[in-house]
C-alpha positions as a Markdown table, in Angstrom:
| # | Residue | x | y | z |
|---|---|---|---|---|
| 1 | Met | 0.0 | 0.0 | 0.0 |
| 2 | Ala | 1.3 | 3.6 | -0.9 |
| 3 | Gly | 2.0 | 5.9 | 1.9 |
| 4 | Val | -0.4 | 8.7 | 2.6 |
| 5 | Ser | 1.8 | 10.9 | 4.9 |
| 6 | Leu | 5.4 | 11.5 | 6.1 |
| 7 | Lys | 6.1 | 10.8 | 9.7 |
| 8 | Cys | 8.9 | 12.4 | 11.7 |
| 9 | Gly | 11.0 | 9.8 | 13.4 |
| 10 | Asp | 12.1 | 12.3 | 16.1 |
| 11 | Cys | 8.8 | 13.6 | 17.4 |
| 12 | Gly | 6.1 | 11.4 | 15.5 |
| 13 | Ala | 4.4 | 14.3 | 13.7 |
| 14 | Leu | 2.4 | 13.3 | 10.6 |
| 15 | Leu | 3.1 | 15.5 | 7.4 |
| 16 | Arg | 1.0 | 15.7 | 4.2 |
| 17 | Ser | 3.9 | 16.6 | 1.8 |
| 18 | Val | 7.6 | 17.0 | 1.3 |
| 19 | Glu | 7.2 | 20.7 | 1.5 |
| 20 | Glu | 5.7 | 20.3 | 5.0 |
| 21 | Ala | 8.6 | 18.0 | 5.9 |
| 22 | Gln | 11.1 | 20.6 | 4.9 |
| 23 | Glu | 9.3 | 23.3 | 6.8 |
| 24 | His | 9.2 | 21.0 | 9.9 |
| 25 | Ala | 12.9 | 20.3 | 9.5 |
| 26 | Glu | 13.8 | 23.9 | 9.3 |
| 27 | Leu | 11.7 | 24.7 | 12.4 |
| 28 | Thr | 12.8 | 21.8 | 14.5 |
| 29 | Ser | 16.0 | 20.6 | 13.1 |
| 30 | His | 14.6 | 17.1 | 12.7 |
| 31 | Ser | 15.9 | 15.1 | 9.8 |
| 32 | Asn | 14.6 | 11.6 | 10.3 |
| 33 | Phe | 11.5 | 11.3 | 8.1 |
| 34 | Ala | 9.8 | 8.2 | 6.7 |
| 35 | Glu | 6.8 | 7.4 | 4.5 |
| 36 | Ser | 3.7 | 6.3 | 6.6 |
| 37 | Thr | 0.4 | 4.6 | 5.8 |
| 38 | Glu | -1.1 | 6.4 | 8.7 |
| 39 | Ala | -3.6 | 8.9 | 7.5 |
| 40 | Ile | -3.6 | 12.5 | 8.8 |
| 41 | Leu | -6.6 | 13.3 | 10.9 |
| 42 | Asn | -9.2 | 15.4 | 9.0 |
| 43 | Leu | -12.1 | 16.7 | 11.3 |
| 44 | Val | -14.5 | 19.1 | 9.6 |
| 45 | Cys | -16.7 | 21.4 | 11.6 |
| 46 | Thr | -20.4 | 20.7 | 10.6 |
| 47 | Thr | -21.3 | 24.3 | 11.5 |
| 48 | Cys | -18.7 | 26.4 | 9.7 |
| 49 | Gly | -16.9 | 23.8 | 7.6 |
| 50 | Lys | -13.4 | 24.5 | 9.0 |
| 51 | Pro | -11.1 | 21.5 | 8.7 |
| 52 | Cys | -9.0 | 20.4 | 11.7 |
| 53 | Arg | -6.1 | 18.1 | 11.3 |
| 54 | Ser | -5.7 | 17.2 | 15.1 |
| 55 | Lys | -7.8 | 16.8 | 18.2 |
| 56 | Thr | -5.8 | 19.7 | 19.8 |
| 57 | Glu | -6.9 | 22.0 | 16.8 |
| 58 | Ser | -10.5 | 20.9 | 17.1 |
| 59 | Asp | -10.5 | 21.6 | 20.8 |
| 60 | Leu | -9.0 | 25.0 | 20.2 |
| 61 | His | -11.7 | 25.8 | 17.5 |
| 62 | Thr | -14.5 | 24.6 | 20.0 |
| 63 | Lys | -13.1 | 26.9 | 22.6 |
| 64 | Arg | -12.9 | 29.9 | 20.3 |
| 65 | Thr | -16.2 | 29.4 | 18.4 |
| 66 | Gly | -18.3 | 27.2 | 20.7 |
| 67 | His | -18.8 | 24.6 | 17.7 |
| 68 | Thr | -18.8 | 21.1 | 19.1 |
| 69 | Asp | -19.9 | 19.0 | 16.2 |
| 70 | Phe | -17.2 | 17.6 | 13.8 |
| 71 | Val | -17.3 | 15.0 | 10.9 |
| 72 | Asp | -14.3 | 12.7 | 10.5 |
| 73 | Lys | -13.3 | 12.9 | 6.8 |
| 74 | Thr | -9.8 | 11.4 | 7.2 |
| 75 | Ser | -10.5 | 8.5 | 4.9 |
| 76 | Glu | -11.8 | 10.8 | 2.1 |
| 77 | Ala | -8.9 | 13.3 | 2.3 |
| 78 | Ala | -6.4 | 10.5 | 2.4 |
| 79 | Lys | -4.2 | 10.5 | -0.9 |
| 80 | Pro | -1.0 | 8.9 | -1.8 |
| 81 | Ile | 1.9 | 11.2 | -1.0 |
| 82 | Ser | 4.3 | 12.5 | -3.7 |
| 83 | Leu | 8.0 | 12.2 | -2.7 |
| 84 | Glu | 9.1 | 14.6 | -5.6 |
| 85 | Val | 11.3 | 17.3 | -4.5 |
| 86 | Pro | 10.0 | 20.7 | -5.7 |
| 87 | Lys | 12.2 | 23.0 | -7.7 |
| 88 | Ala | 14.4 | 25.7 | -6.1 |
| 89 | Thr | 12.3 | 28.6 | -7.4 |
| 90 | Ala | 9.1 | 26.9 | -5.9 |
| 91 | Glu | 11.1 | 26.5 | -2.7 |
| 92 | Ser | 12.1 | 30.1 | -2.6 |
| 93 | Asp | 8.5 | 31.4 | -3.4 |
| 94 | Gln | 7.0 | 29.1 | -0.7 |
| 95 | Ala | 9.7 | 30.1 | 1.6 |
| 96 | Gly | 8.9 | 33.9 | 0.9 |
| 97 | Asn | 5.2 | 33.2 | 1.4 |
| 98 | Ala | 5.7 | 31.4 | 4.5 |
| 99 | Ser | 7.9 | 34.2 | 5.9 |
| 100 | Thr | 5.2 | 36.7 | 5.2 |
| 101 | Ser | 2.1 | 34.8 | 6.0 |
| 102 | Gln | 3.1 | 32.9 | 9.2 |
| 103 | Pro | 3.1 | 34.6 | 12.4 |
| 104 | Glu | 6.4 | 35.5 | 14.1 |
| 105 | Gly | 8.0 | 33.1 | 16.5 |
| 106 | Asn | 8.4 | 29.3 | 16.7 |
| 107 | Ala | 4.8 | 28.5 | 17.7 |
| 108 | Gly | 4.9 | 25.0 | 16.3 |
| 109 | Ile | 3.8 | 23.4 | 13.1 |
| 110 | Glu | 0.1 | 23.1 | 14.2 |
| 111 | Ala | -0.3 | 26.8 | 14.8 |
| 112 | Ala | 1.3 | 27.6 | 11.5 |
| 113 | Val | -1.0 | 25.2 | 9.6 |
| 114 | Asn | -4.1 | 26.4 | 11.4 |
| 115 | Trp | -3.2 | 30.0 | 10.4 |
| 116 | Val | -2.7 | 29.0 | 6.8 |
| 117 | Val | -6.1 | 27.1 | 6.7 |
| 118 | Glu | -7.9 | 30.0 | 8.2 |
| 119 | His | -6.4 | 32.5 | 5.7 |
| 120 | Glu | -6.1 | 30.4 | 2.5 |
| 121 | Asp | -9.0 | 32.0 | 0.8 |
| 122 | Asp | -7.9 | 35.7 | 1.6 |
| 123 | Ser | -7.3 | 37.7 | -1.6 |
| 124 | Asp | -4.0 | 39.2 | -0.3 |
| 125 | Ile | -2.6 | 35.9 | 0.9 |
| 126 | Asp | 0.3 | 36.2 | -1.7 |
| 127 | Gln | 1.1 | 39.8 | -1.1 |
| 128 | Met | 3.9 | 41.1 | 1.0 |
| 129 | Pro | 2.6 | 42.6 | 4.2 |
| 130 | Leu | 3.5 | 46.3 | 4.8 |
| 131 | Val | 5.3 | 47.0 | 8.1 |
| 132 | Pro | 4.8 | 50.6 | 9.4 |
| 133 | Val | 8.0 | 52.5 | 9.8 |
| 134 | Asn | 8.7 | 53.5 | 13.5 |
| 135 | Thr | 9.4 | 57.2 | 13.3 |
| 136 | Lys | 9.9 | 57.5 | 17.0 |
| 137 | Phe | 12.9 | 55.4 | 17.2 |
| 138 | Glu | 14.8 | 56.0 | 20.4 |
| 139 | Ala | 18.6 | 55.6 | 20.5 |
| 140 | Pro | 19.8 | 53.0 | 22.8 |
| 141 | Lys | 21.0 | 54.3 | 26.3 |
| 142 | Pro | 24.8 | 54.3 | 26.6 |
| 143 | Ser | 26.1 | 51.7 | 28.9 |
| 144 | Leu | 27.5 | 52.7 | 32.3 |
| 145 | Thr | 31.1 | 52.5 | 33.1 |
| 146 | Pro | 32.1 | 50.4 | 36.1 |
| 147 | Glu | 32.5 | 53.5 | 38.4 |
| 148 | Glu | 29.3 | 54.9 | 37.3 |
| 149 | Leu | 27.6 | 51.5 | 37.9 |
| 150 | Lys | 29.1 | 51.5 | 41.5 |
| 151 | Val | 27.8 | 54.9 | 42.2 |
| 152 | Lys | 24.3 | 53.9 | 40.8 |
| 153 | Gln | 24.3 | 50.8 | 43.0 |
| 154 | Gln | 25.3 | 52.9 | 46.0 |
| 155 | Glu | 22.5 | 55.4 | 45.4 |
| 156 | Leu | 20.0 | 52.6 | 45.1 |
| 157 | Arg | 21.3 | 51.0 | 48.3 |
| 158 | Glu | 21.0 | 54.4 | 50.1 |
| 159 | Lys | 17.5 | 54.9 | 48.8 |
| 160 | Ala | 16.4 | 51.5 | 49.9 |
| 161 | Arg | 18.0 | 52.0 | 53.4 |
| 162 | Lys | 16.3 | 55.4 | 53.8 |
| 163 | Lys | 13.0 | 53.9 | 52.8 |
| 164 | Lys | 13.5 | 51.0 | 55.3 |
| 165 | Glu | 14.3 | 53.5 | 58.0 |
| 166 | Glu | 11.2 | 55.6 | 57.3 |
| 167 | Glu | 9.1 | 52.5 | 57.4 |
| 168 | Glu | 10.6 | 51.3 | 60.8 |
| 169 | Lys | 10.0 | 54.8 | 62.2 |
| 170 | Arg | 6.4 | 54.7 | 61.0 |
| 171 | Val | 5.9 | 51.2 | 62.5 |
| 172 | Glu | 7.5 | 52.3 | 65.8 |
| 173 | Lys | 5.3 | 55.4 | 65.9 |
| 174 | Glu | 2.2 | 53.3 | 65.4 |
| 175 | Lys | 3.4 | 51.0 | 68.1 |
| 176 | Glu | 4.0 | 53.8 | 70.6 |
| 177 | Lys | 0.6 | 55.2 | 69.8 |
| 178 | Glu | -0.8 | 51.8 | 70.6 |
| 179 | Arg | 1.1 | 51.5 | 73.8 |
| 180 | Ile | 0.0 | 54.8 | 75.0 |
| 181 | Arg | -3.7 | 54.0 | 74.2 |
| 182 | Val | -3.4 | 50.6 | 76.0 |
| 183 | Gly | -1.7 | 52.3 | 79.0 |
| 184 | Lys | -4.6 | 54.9 | 79.2 |
| 185 | Glu | -7.1 | 52.1 | 79.1 |
| 186 | Leu | -5.3 | 50.1 | 81.9 |
| 187 | Leu | -5.2 | 53.3 | 84.0 |
| 188 | Glu | -8.8 | 54.0 | 83.5 |
| 189 | Ala | -9.7 | 50.3 | 84.3 |
| 190 | Lys | -7.5 | 50.5 | 87.5 |
| 191 | Arg | -9.1 | 53.8 | 88.6 |
| 192 | Ile | -12.6 | 52.3 | 88.1 |
| 193 | Glu | -11.6 | 49.2 | 90.0 |
| 194 | Glu | -10.2 | 51.3 | 92.9 |
| 195 | Glu | -13.2 | 53.5 | 93.0 |
| 196 | Asn | -15.5 | 50.3 | 93.1 |
| 197 | Glu | -13.3 | 48.8 | 95.8 |
| 198 | Arg | -13.4 | 52.1 | 97.8 |
| 199 | Lys | -17.2 | 52.1 | 97.7 |
| 200 | Arg | -17.4 | 48.4 | 98.5 |
| 201 | Ile | -15.0 | 49.1 | 101.6 |
| 202 | Leu | -17.2 | 52.0 | 102.7 |
| 203 | Ala | -20.3 | 49.9 | 102.4 |
| 204 | Leu | -18.8 | 47.2 | 104.3 |
| 205 | Arg | -17.6 | 49.5 | 107.1 |
| 206 | Lys | -21.0 | 51.0 | 107.4 |
| 207 | Ala | -22.6 | 47.6 | 107.5 |
| 208 | Glu | -20.0 | 46.6 | 110.2 |
| 209 | Lys | -20.8 | 49.7 | 112.3 |
| 210 | Glu | -24.5 | 49.0 | 112.1 |
| 211 | Glu | -23.8 | 45.4 | 113.1 |
| 212 | Glu | -21.5 | 46.5 | 115.9 |
| 213 | Lys | -24.1 | 48.9 | 117.1 |
| 214 | Arg | -26.8 | 46.2 | 117.2 |
| 215 | Ala | -24.3 | 43.8 | 118.9 |
| 216 | Arg | -23.3 | 46.5 | 121.5 |
| 217 | Glu | -26.9 | 47.1 | 122.3 |
| 218 | Lys | -27.6 | 43.4 | 122.5 |
| 219 | Ile | -24.6 | 43.0 | 124.9 |
| 220 | Arg | -25.8 | 46.0 | 126.9 |
| 221 | Gln | -29.2 | 44.4 | 127.3 |
| 222 | Lys | -27.6 | 41.1 | 128.2 |
| 223 | Leu | -25.5 | 42.8 | 130.9 |
| 224 | Glu | -28.6 | 44.5 | 132.3 |
| 225 | Glu | -30.4 | 41.2 | 132.4 |
| 226 | Asp | -27.4 | 39.5 | 134.0 |
| 227 | Lys | -27.2 | 42.4 | 136.6 |
| 228 | Ala | -30.9 | 42.1 | 137.4 |
| 229 | Glu | -30.5 | 38.4 | 137.8 |
| 230 | Arg | -27.6 | 38.6 | 140.1 |
| 231 | Arg | -29.6 | 41.3 | 142.2 |
| 232 | Arg | -32.5 | 38.9 | 142.2 |
| 233 | Lys | -30.4 | 36.0 | 143.4 |
| 234 | Leu | -28.8 | 38.2 | 146.2 |
| 235 | Gly | -32.3 | 39.2 | 147.3 |
| 236 | Leu | -31.8 | 42.9 | 146.4 |
| 237 | Pro | -34.6 | 45.0 | 145.0 |
| 238 | Pro | -34.6 | 45.9 | 141.3 |
| 239 | Glu | -32.3 | 48.8 | 140.5 |
| 240 | Asp | -33.9 | 52.1 | 139.8 |
| 241 | Pro | -32.6 | 53.4 | 136.4 |
| 242 | Ser | -32.9 | 57.0 | 137.5 |
| 243 | Ala | -31.0 | 56.4 | 140.9 |
| 244 | Val | -27.2 | 57.1 | 140.9 |
| 245 | Lys | -25.1 | 54.3 | 142.5 |
| 246 | Pro | -23.2 | 55.8 | 145.4 |
| 247 | Ser | -19.6 | 54.9 | 145.7 |
| 248 | Pro | -19.7 | 53.3 | 149.1 |
| 249 | Val | -22.0 | 50.8 | 147.8 |
| 250 | Val | -19.4 | 49.7 | 145.2 |
| 251 | Glu | -16.8 | 49.4 | 148.0 |
| 252 | Glu | -19.1 | 47.2 | 149.8 |
| 253 | Lys | -19.7 | 45.0 | 146.6 |
| 254 | Lys | -15.9 | 44.6 | 146.4 |
| 255 | Ser | -15.6 | 43.2 | 149.8 |
| 256 | Ser | -18.4 | 40.7 | 149.3 |
| 257 | Leu | -17.6 | 37.3 | 147.8 |
| 258 | Pro | -20.4 | 37.0 | 145.2 |
| 259 | Val | -19.5 | 40.3 | 143.6 |
| 260 | Arg | -15.7 | 39.4 | 143.1 |
| 261 | Pro | -16.1 | 37.5 | 139.9 |
| 262 | Ala | -17.9 | 40.4 | 138.3 |
| 263 | Thr | -14.9 | 42.6 | 139.1 |
| 264 | Lys | -12.5 | 40.1 | 137.9 |
| 265 | Ala | -14.5 | 39.7 | 134.7 |
| 266 | Glu | -14.4 | 43.4 | 133.9 |
| 267 | Gln | -10.5 | 43.4 | 134.4 |
| 268 | Met | -10.3 | 40.2 | 132.1 |
| 269 | Arg | -12.5 | 41.8 | 129.6 |
| 270 | Glu | -10.3 | 44.9 | 129.5 |
| 271 | Ser | -7.2 | 42.8 | 129.3 |
| 272 | Leu | -8.6 | 40.9 | 126.3 |
| 273 | Arg | -9.7 | 44.0 | 124.6 |
| 274 | Ser | -6.2 | 45.6 | 125.0 |
| 275 | Leu | -4.7 | 42.4 | 123.6 |
| 276 | Lys | -6.8 | 42.6 | 120.4 |
| 277 | Gln | -6.4 | 46.5 | 120.0 |
| 278 | Asn | -2.6 | 46.1 | 120.3 |
| 279 | His | -2.4 | 43.4 | 117.6 |
| 280 | Lys | -5.5 | 44.4 | 115.4 |
| 281 | Asp | -3.6 | 43.9 | 112.2 |
| 282 | Asp | -3.4 | 40.1 | 112.8 |
| 283 | Asp | -6.8 | 38.8 | 113.7 |
| 284 | Ala | -5.8 | 35.2 | 113.0 |
| 285 | Lys | -3.0 | 35.1 | 115.6 |
| 286 | Val | -5.2 | 37.0 | 118.2 |
| 287 | Lys | -7.8 | 34.4 | 117.8 |
| 288 | Arg | -5.3 | 31.7 | 118.2 |
| 289 | Ala | -4.1 | 33.3 | 121.5 |
| 290 | Phe | -7.7 | 33.5 | 122.8 |
| 291 | Gln | -8.3 | 29.8 | 122.0 |
| 292 | Thr | -4.9 | 28.8 | 123.7 |
| 293 | Leu | -5.9 | 30.8 | 126.8 |
| 294 | Leu | -9.3 | 29.2 | 126.8 |
| 295 | Thr | -7.6 | 25.7 | 126.6 |
| 296 | Phe | -5.4 | 26.6 | 129.6 |
| 297 | Val | -8.4 | 27.9 | 131.7 |
| 298 | Gly | -10.5 | 24.9 | 130.7 |
| 299 | Asn | -7.9 | 22.3 | 131.5 |
| 300 | Val | -7.5 | 23.8 | 135.1 |
| 301 | Ala | -11.3 | 24.0 | 135.5 |
| 302 | Arg | -11.7 | 20.4 | 134.5 |
| 303 | Asn | -8.7 | 19.0 | 136.3 |
| 304 | Pro | -8.0 | 21.3 | 139.2 |
| 305 | Asp | -5.9 | 18.6 | 141.0 |
| 306 | Glu | -3.6 | 18.0 | 138.0 |
| 307 | Glu | -0.3 | 20.1 | 138.5 |
| 308 | Lys | 0.7 | 19.8 | 134.8 |
| 309 | Phe | -2.3 | 21.9 | 134.0 |
| 310 | Arg | -1.6 | 24.5 | 136.6 |
| 311 | Lys | 2.1 | 25.0 | 135.7 |
| 312 | Ile | 3.3 | 26.7 | 132.5 |
| 313 | Arg | 6.9 | 27.2 | 131.4 |
| 314 | Leu | 7.3 | 30.8 | 130.1 |
| 315 | Ser | 10.3 | 30.0 | 127.9 |
| 316 | Asn | 8.4 | 27.3 | 126.0 |
| 317 | Gln | 8.4 | 28.2 | 122.4 |
| 318 | Ser | 4.9 | 27.2 | 121.6 |
| 319 | Phe | 3.7 | 29.3 | 124.5 |
| 320 | Gln | 5.7 | 32.2 | 123.5 |
| 321 | Glu | 4.4 | 32.1 | 119.8 |
| 322 | Arg | 0.8 | 31.7 | 120.9 |
| 323 | Val | 0.4 | 33.8 | 124.1 |
| 324 | Gly | 3.7 | 35.1 | 125.6 |
| 325 | Ala | 4.4 | 37.3 | 122.5 |
| 326 | Phe | 1.1 | 39.3 | 122.9 |
| 327 | Ser | 0.8 | 42.1 | 125.3 |
| 328 | Gly | -1.9 | 41.2 | 127.7 |
| 329 | Gly | -1.7 | 37.4 | 127.6 |
| 330 | Ile | 0.3 | 36.8 | 130.7 |
| 331 | Glu | -1.7 | 39.5 | 132.5 |
| 332 | Phe | -4.9 | 37.6 | 131.7 |
| 333 | Leu | -3.5 | 34.4 | 133.3 |
| 334 | Glu | -2.3 | 36.3 | 136.4 |
| 335 | Leu | -6.1 | 37.6 | 136.7 |
| 336 | Cys | -7.1 | 33.9 | 136.7 |
| 337 | Gly | -4.9 | 33.3 | 139.8 |
| 338 | Phe | -1.5 | 32.2 | 138.0 |
| 339 | Glu | 1.7 | 33.6 | 139.6 |
| 340 | Lys | 5.4 | 33.7 | 138.4 |
| 341 | Ile | 7.7 | 31.4 | 140.4 |
| 342 | Glu | 11.3 | 30.3 | 140.3 |
| 343 | Gly | 12.5 | 33.7 | 139.1 |
| 344 | Gly | 9.9 | 34.2 | 136.5 |
| 345 | Glu | 10.5 | 31.0 | 134.7 |
| 346 | Phe | 7.1 | 29.5 | 135.4 |
| 347 | Leu | 3.4 | 30.5 | 135.8 |
| 348 | Phe | 1.8 | 28.6 | 138.5 |
| 349 | Leu | -1.6 | 28.3 | 140.0 |
| 350 | Ala | -1.7 | 26.8 | 143.4 |
| 351 | Arg | -4.4 | 24.3 | 144.3 |
| 352 | Asp | -5.7 | 26.4 | 147.1 |
| 353 | Lys | -6.0 | 29.4 | 144.9 |
| 354 | Val | -8.0 | 27.7 | 142.2 |
| 355 | Asp | -11.4 | 29.7 | 142.1 |
| 356 | Met | -14.0 | 28.1 | 139.9 |
| 357 | Ala | -16.0 | 31.1 | 139.8 |
| 358 | Val | -13.0 | 33.1 | 138.5 |
| 359 | Leu | -12.2 | 30.4 | 135.9 |
| 360 | Asn | -15.8 | 30.3 | 134.8 |
| 361 | Ser | -15.8 | 34.0 | 134.3 |
| 362 | Ala | -12.6 | 33.8 | 132.4 |
| 363 | Gly | -14.0 | 31.1 | 130.2 |
| 364 | Ala | -17.1 | 33.1 | 129.4 |
| 365 | Glu | -15.0 | 36.3 | 128.5 |
| 366 | Leu | -12.8 | 34.3 | 126.3 |
| 367 | Asp | -15.8 | 32.6 | 124.4 |
| 368 | Ser | -17.3 | 36.0 | 123.9 |
| 369 | Ala | -14.1 | 37.4 | 122.6 |
| 370 | Ile | -13.7 | 34.6 | 120.1 |
| 371 | Lys | -17.3 | 34.4 | 118.8 |
| 372 | Asn | -18.1 | 38.2 | 118.9 |
| 373 | Pro | -16.7 | 39.7 | 115.6 |
| 374 | Phe | -16.8 | 43.3 | 117.0 |
| 375 | Phe | -15.1 | 42.5 | 120.2 |
| 376 | Gly | -12.3 | 45.1 | 121.0 |
| 377 | Val | -13.3 | 47.1 | 117.9 |
| 378 | Leu | -14.1 | 50.3 | 119.9 |
């Protein structure tokens, strides 16, 4: 069977004639061609009749025009190829036509063929195209000497450095503005918080004063009730609120046994109040001192015959931390009957000096000091 195309052995392109093979060789420098029985694809658009010799060309046509229907006429267009070499004049004419009609640049054989197919019916296909003369031709700029090039590079570097410095200054300025804004917001938030805290403390103090007032009034009423109860137990008539208590009566009450715990109680209360006021900044330690004193008094009241509960070493570290370090702690124990012995090394309560009434009063005062949140405030 005779060949119907020429096939490039280097890239596999199918060519219709020797002329196309020569053009392909000039464009690609390929020189290995052989006769092939494989027909060149011929797809004809049913809409406009444009022939396409490859699937790529048909896809481009579809993309450009929107035509999608093609008829395969490869078998109809297939003809035996002529291997005769054209004359030199024909080659020069064809070369001249190709140079004027094909677009500039090495765009490939398919693009050249597409252009030829699209313009083969143009009336001026064989005329030489006219190129407008560029009347505004600019002379090429003279090249720079090495010294001028170094100066130019230095200028560019200096310009870039200045631009970078300006950008850094701008960014730093923006950051400083942001820091100032954030600082102002923090100060305002702190001021508002302090103002709210001050209002809260004032409200709390007001509530504490009112509570203290109520507590003092309750304590006063309780004292009046206790006083009336003691007078009733002693068989005395109720006290007239308008009557002024004469001083000789007070002296007589001091000399009588039932009244002595009340006097001791007042002294104990004053001692505890002084202790709390002298250490009002450390409520936790003051409360611990009161609890320790209550433990000492309770142990003696429950076990009056046990000497270990009636003797306290003043140099004991635990005692010093809990009671001895507080002004008024040792004085309170002395009011309960304890005395310093052995050169002030011990506090000792003799068995014959254990007074249960005094110890009970001491326990009551300590219990009130621990439980009453307003004890010693005024």
